[in-house]
C-alpha positions as CSV (number, residue, x, y, z in Angstrom):
1,M,127.6,114.2,87.3
2,T,124.1,113.5,88.7
3,A,121.9,110.5,89.3
4,G,118.6,110.3,91.1
5,T,115.6,112.4,91.6
6,R,114.9,115.9,93.0
7,D,112.1,117.2,95.1
8,E,111.2,120.9,95.7
9,R,110.5,121.5,99.4
10,D,110.3,124.9,101.0
11,G,112.1,126.5,98.0
12,R,115.1,124.1,98.4
13,H,116.3,121.4,96.2
14,E,116.3,118.0,98.0
15,W,118.3,115.4,96.1
16,Q,117.6,111.8,96.9
17,E,120.4,110.1,95.1
18,W,124.0,110.7,94.0
19,R,125.9,113.8,92.9
20,G,129.5,115.0,92.9
21,W,130.6,117.0,96.0
22,R,130.8,120.2,93.9
23,A,127.2,120.3,92.9
24,A,126.0,119.0,96.3
25,A,127.9,121.6,98.2
26,Q,126.9,124.4,95.8
27,D,123.2,123.7,96.6
28,A,123.8,123.1,100.3
29,L,125.6,126.4,100.7
30,Y,124.1,128.8,98.2
31,A,120.7,127.6,97.0
32,P,117.5,129.3,98.5
33,G,117.4,128.1,102.1
34,G,121.1,127.1,102.0
35,F,123.7,127.7,104.7
36,Y,125.0,131.0,103.4
37,R,121.5,132.4,102.8
38,R,120.8,132.5,106.6
39,A,120.4,135.7,108.5
40,E,123.0,134.9,111.2
41,G,125.9,134.8,108.7
42,P,129.1,132.9,109.2
43,A,129.8,134.4,112.7
44,G,126.9,132.3,114.0
45,H,128.8,129.1,113.2
46,F,132.6,129.7,113.1
47,R,135.2,132.3,114.2
48,T,137.4,133.9,111.6
49,S,140.3,136.3,112.1
50,V,137.8,139.1,111.6
51,H,135.8,138.0,114.6
52,A,138.8,137.1,116.7
53,S,140.0,140.7,117.1
54,P,139.6,144.3,115.7
55,L,143.3,144.2,115.2
56,F,142.7,142.2,112.0
57,A,140.6,145.0,110.5
58,G,143.2,147.5,111.6
59,A,145.9,145.6,109.8
60,V,143.8,145.4,106.6
61,A,143.2,149.2,106.9
62,R,147.0,149.7,107.1
63,L,147.4,147.5,104.0
64,L,144.8,149.6,102.2
65,C,146.8,152.7,103.1
66,R,149.9,151.2,101.6
67,V,148.0,150.4,98.4
68,D,146.7,154.0,98.5
69,E,150.3,155.3,98.5
70,A,151.4,152.9,95.8
71,L,148.5,154.2,93.6
72,G,149.5,157.8,94.2
73,R,146.6,158.6,96.5
74,P,143.8,158.6,93.9
75,A,140.7,160.7,94.3
76,E,138.7,157.6,94.8
77,L,140.1,154.5,96.6
78,D,138.2,151.2,96.5
79,F,138.0,148.6,99.2
80,V,136.3,145.3,98.1
81,D,135.5,142.8,100.8
82,M,134.8,139.4,99.3
83,A,132.6,137.0,101.2
84,A,131.7,139.9,103.6
85,G,129.5,137.9,106.0
86,R,127.5,140.6,107.8
87,G,130.0,143.3,106.8
88,E,132.1,143.1,109.9
89,L,135.5,143.5,108.2
90,T,134.2,146.3,105.9
91,G,133.0,148.3,108.8
92,G,136.1,147.7,110.8
93,V,138.4,148.8,108.0
94,L,136.4,152.0,107.5
95,A,136.6,152.7,111.3
96,A,140.3,152.1,111.4
97,L,141.3,154.3,108.4
98,P,142.7,157.8,108.8
99,A,140.0,160.4,108.2
100,D,141.6,161.6,105.0
101,V,141.8,158.1,103.5
102,A,138.3,157.1,104.7
103,A,136.8,160.2,103.0
104,R,138.1,159.0,99.6
105,T,137.3,155.3,100.1
106,R,134.4,153.5,98.4
107,A,133.6,150.4,100.3
108,Y,132.0,147.3,98.8
109,A,130.8,144.3,100.7
110,V,130.3,141.3,98.4
111,E,128.0,138.6,99.7
112,I,125.4,136.3,98.4
113,A,123.0,136.9,101.3
114,G,121.2,140.3,101.7
115,P,122.6,143.1,103.8
116,P,122.1,143.2,107.5
117,A,119.9,145.7,109.3
118,G,121.7,148.9,110.2
119,L,124.5,148.6,107.6
120,D,126.8,151.6,107.5
121,H,125.5,153.9,104.8
122,R,129.1,154.2,103.3
123,I,129.1,150.5,102.4
124,E,127.6,149.3,99.1
125,W,126.3,145.8,99.3
126,L,126.8,143.7,96.1
127,D,126.5,140.0,95.1
128,A,129.6,140.2,92.8
129,P,132.8,142.4,92.9
130,P,132.6,145.7,91.0
131,E,134.4,145.9,87.7
132,G,137.3,148.3,87.3
133,A,138.0,148.8,91.0
134,T,141.2,150.7,92.0
135,G,142.4,149.8,95.4
136,L,142.3,146.6,97.6
137,L,140.3,143.5,97.0
138,F,140.4,141.4,100.2
139,A,139.0,137.8,100.3
140,N,139.1,136.4,103.8
141,E,138.0,132.8,103.9
142,W,136.2,133.0,100.6
143,L,138.0,130.4,98.4
144,D,137.5,127.6,100.9
145,N,133.8,127.9,100.3
146,V,134.1,127.7,96.5
147,P,132.8,124.1,96.1
148,V,135.1,121.5,94.5
149,E,135.0,117.9,93.5
150,V,136.5,115.3,95.8
151,V,138.3,112.3,94.4
152,E,139.5,109.0,95.9
153,V,141.8,106.3,94.7
154,D,140.0,102.9,94.2
155,A,141.4,99.4,94.7
156,E,142.9,99.4,91.2
157,G,144.8,102.7,91.8
158,V,142.4,104.8,89.7
159,A,141.3,108.3,91.0
160,R,137.5,108.4,90.9
161,L,135.0,111.2,91.7
162,V,133.4,110.8,95.1
163,M,129.6,110.9,94.9
164,V,127.5,111.9,97.8
165,R,123.8,111.8,98.9
166,Q,122.1,114.6,100.8
167,D,122.6,112.7,104.1
168,G,126.4,112.6,103.5
169,T,126.6,108.9,102.4
170,E,129.4,108.5,99.8
171,R,130.4,106.1,97.0
172,L,132.9,106.2,94.2
173,G,131.8,107.3,90.7
174,E,133.5,107.7,87.3
175,P,137.3,108.1,86.8
176,V,138.5,111.7,86.7
177,D,139.2,112.9,83.2
178,G,139.7,116.1,81.1
179,A,140.7,119.4,82.7
180,P,140.1,118.1,86.3
181,A,142.5,115.2,85.7
182,R,145.1,117.6,84.3
183,W,144.8,119.8,87.3
184,L,145.2,116.8,89.6
185,E,148.3,115.6,87.8
186,R,149.8,119.1,88.0
187,W,148.9,120.2,91.4
188,W,147.9,117.2,93.6
189,P,149.2,114.0,92.0
190,L,147.9,110.9,93.9
191,P,149.9,107.7,94.3
192,G,147.9,104.6,93.4
193,E,147.2,103.8,97.0
194,Q,143.6,102.9,97.8
195,G,141.8,105.4,99.9
196,L,143.9,108.5,99.2
197,R,141.8,111.5,98.5
198,A,142.2,115.0,97.1
199,E,140.1,118.1,96.3
200,I,140.3,119.4,92.7
201,G,140.9,123.1,93.1
202,L,140.3,124.2,89.5
203,P,137.0,126.1,90.3
204,R,138.9,128.1,92.9
205,D,141.7,128.9,90.5
206,E,139.1,130.2,88.1
207,A,137.2,132.1,90.8
208,W,140.4,133.8,92.0
209,A,141.4,134.8,88.5
210,G,138.0,136.2,87.9
211,A,138.1,138.3,91.1
212,V,141.6,139.6,90.4
213,G,140.5,140.4,86.9
214,T,137.9,143.0,88.3
215,L,140.8,145.2,89.5
216,R,142.0,147.9,87.2
217,R,144.9,148.6,89.5
218,G,145.8,147.8,93.1
219,L,146.2,144.6,95.2
220,A,144.1,141.4,95.6
221,V,144.6,139.3,98.7
222,A,143.2,135.9,99.5
223,V,143.4,134.6,103.1
224,D,142.5,131.0,103.8
225,Y,143.2,127.6,105.3
226,A,145.9,126.5,102.8
227,H,148.4,123.9,101.7
228,T,151.0,123.8,99.0
229,A,152.7,121.3,96.8
230,G,154.9,118.9,98.7
231,A,152.6,119.1,101.8
232,R,149.2,118.1,100.5
233,P,147.1,116.2,103.1
234,P,146.9,112.5,102.0
235,F,143.2,112.2,102.7
236,G,142.0,115.6,101.8
237,T,140.5,118.3,104.0
238,L,136.7,118.3,103.4
239,T,134.8,119.0,106.6
240,G,131.8,120.8,108.1
241,F,131.2,123.4,110.7
242,R,128.0,124.0,112.7
243,E,127.5,126.3,115.7
244,G,131.2,126.7,116.3
245,R,132.1,123.0,116.1
246,E,133.7,120.9,113.4
247,T,131.3,118.3,112.2
248,A,130.9,115.8,109.4
249,P,130.2,117.4,106.0
250,V,126.6,116.8,105.2
251,P,125.2,118.6,102.1
252,D,121.7,119.3,103.4
253,G,122.2,123.0,104.2
254,S,122.6,122.4,108.0
255,C,126.3,123.2,108.1
256,D,129.2,124.9,106.4
257,I,131.1,122.7,104.0
258,T,134.7,123.7,103.5
259,A,138.0,122.4,102.3
260,H,141.5,123.9,102.6
261,V,142.8,125.8,99.5
262,A,145.7,124.9,97.2
263,L,146.8,128.6,97.2
264,D,149.9,127.9,95.1
265,A,147.6,126.6,92.3
266,C,145.5,129.8,92.5
267,A,148.4,132.2,92.2
268,L,148.7,134.2,89.1
269,P,152.1,135.5,87.7
270,G,153.5,137.9,90.2
271,G,151.6,136.5,93.1
272,R,153.3,135.7,96.4
273,L,152.4,133.3,99.2
274,L,153.2,134.0,102.9
275,P,151.8,132.9,106.2
276,Q,149.4,135.1,108.1
277,R,151.8,135.6,111.0
278,E,154.4,137.1,108.6
279,A,151.9,139.3,106.8
280,L,150.4,140.6,110.1
281,R,153.7,141.3,111.7
282,A,154.6,143.3,108.6
283,L,151.4,145.2,109.2
284,D,152.4,146.0,112.9
285,V,150.4,143.2,114.6
286,T,153.2,141.7,116.7
287,G,151.8,140.3,119.9
288,A,154.5,142.0,121.9
289,R,153.6,142.3,125.6
290,P,153.6,145.8,127.1
291,P,156.4,146.7,129.5
292,L,155.7,145.9,133.2
293,S,156.5,149.5,134.1
294,L,153.3,150.6,132.4
295,A,151.3,148.6,135.0
296,S,152.5,151.0,137.8
297,T,152.3,154.2,135.8
298,D,149.0,153.6,133.9
299,P,147.3,150.4,135.0
300,A,144.3,150.8,132.7
301,A,146.5,151.3,129.7
302,Y,148.5,148.2,130.7
303,V,145.4,146.1,130.9
304,R,144.3,147.3,127.4
305,A,147.7,146.7,126.0
306,L,147.9,143.2,127.5
307,A,144.5,142.3,126.0
308,S,145.6,143.6,122.6
309,A,148.8,141.5,122.8
310,G,146.7,138.4,123.6
311,E,144.5,139.1,120.6
312,A,147.6,139.6,118.4
313,A,149.1,136.4,119.6
314,E,145.9,134.5,118.6
315,L,146.0,136.0,115.1
316,T,149.6,135.0,114.6
317,A,149.8,131.7,116.5
318,A,151.5,128.7,115.1
319,G,149.0,125.8,114.8
320,G,146.2,128.3,114.6
321,L,145.2,131.5,112.7
322,G,148.9,132.3,112.1
323,D,149.2,129.3,109.8
324,F,146.6,130.7,107.4
325,G,148.0,131.5,103.9
326,W,148.0,134.9,102.3
327,L,148.1,135.0,98.5
328,V,149.1,138.5,97.6
329,Q,148.5,139.5,94.0
330,P,149.6,143.0,92.8
331,V,147.9,144.5,89.8
332,G,149.9,147.3,88.3
333,V,151.6,148.3,91.6
334,P,154.6,147.1,93.6
335,G,154.0,144.3,96.2
336,P,153.3,145.7,99.7
337,F,155.5,143.3,101.7
338,P,159.3,143.3,101.9
339,G,161.3,140.3,100.8
């Protein structure tokens, strides 16, 4: 839904009036000159698990090895990194793989921006996931940047679309209807209390189903800020990030615009949800401190092990990265996690 005028300036669309948040964020993030078209990539503005520690890439490499075994060690094994940023995870996974697995691995970095300088020659850079992959598709903090509509309950108890201008000013628009209304009723029902808000995750459900559908066999994993039914935030989660700090979401291309993901709505039949701390511990990222005896027998090794334990603790911490959700979706193979 759109109202107002549009100017073309420096190759970017500048909207002067009102649009729904989905259209506004889509342009702000992905149009020419948008936030995710910038050369510095996401690492210039926020810190993900990938940037927190190489232990994360090592865990994903171990997961890829489990998928390789479940597939019967095929002649070619695919690793697809969705929302690859500057290719940090893809490169880290290749570096962490055993030599025999790395030799059979075809690595794909999927990102809307162009490839960085000096990209590893083993990585193929794409703007969409390859069709018919056999292996692991891994989407770390991708779905939270799939734009969605925001709704708010008005004084009469009606859920209405939230309209926004390019400067971030908001007002209420038309009542929600059709498929978005049905999604809201099923996955995020709002009591008729004025001011309550929600984000309609239907585009994310569709995006995830599309990504999973590119796999011939293997495993798809989405890792993200998440919430599930029964614990939806009453006022939504829409926010912005700029230069490492959370900020007001303004759809002018100057900041990231993100909202937590209703991962339970995204899940396809056979999918499983678990917290990052549980997934990483199953992949041998435990955060256990090294024995003090090592400090006297090999001080350098003790310092390295202590630093690694600190990084593991950050990746699995309650109230932090450990609270991220993992949506694990097997395609023609057994699930990789016990339980």
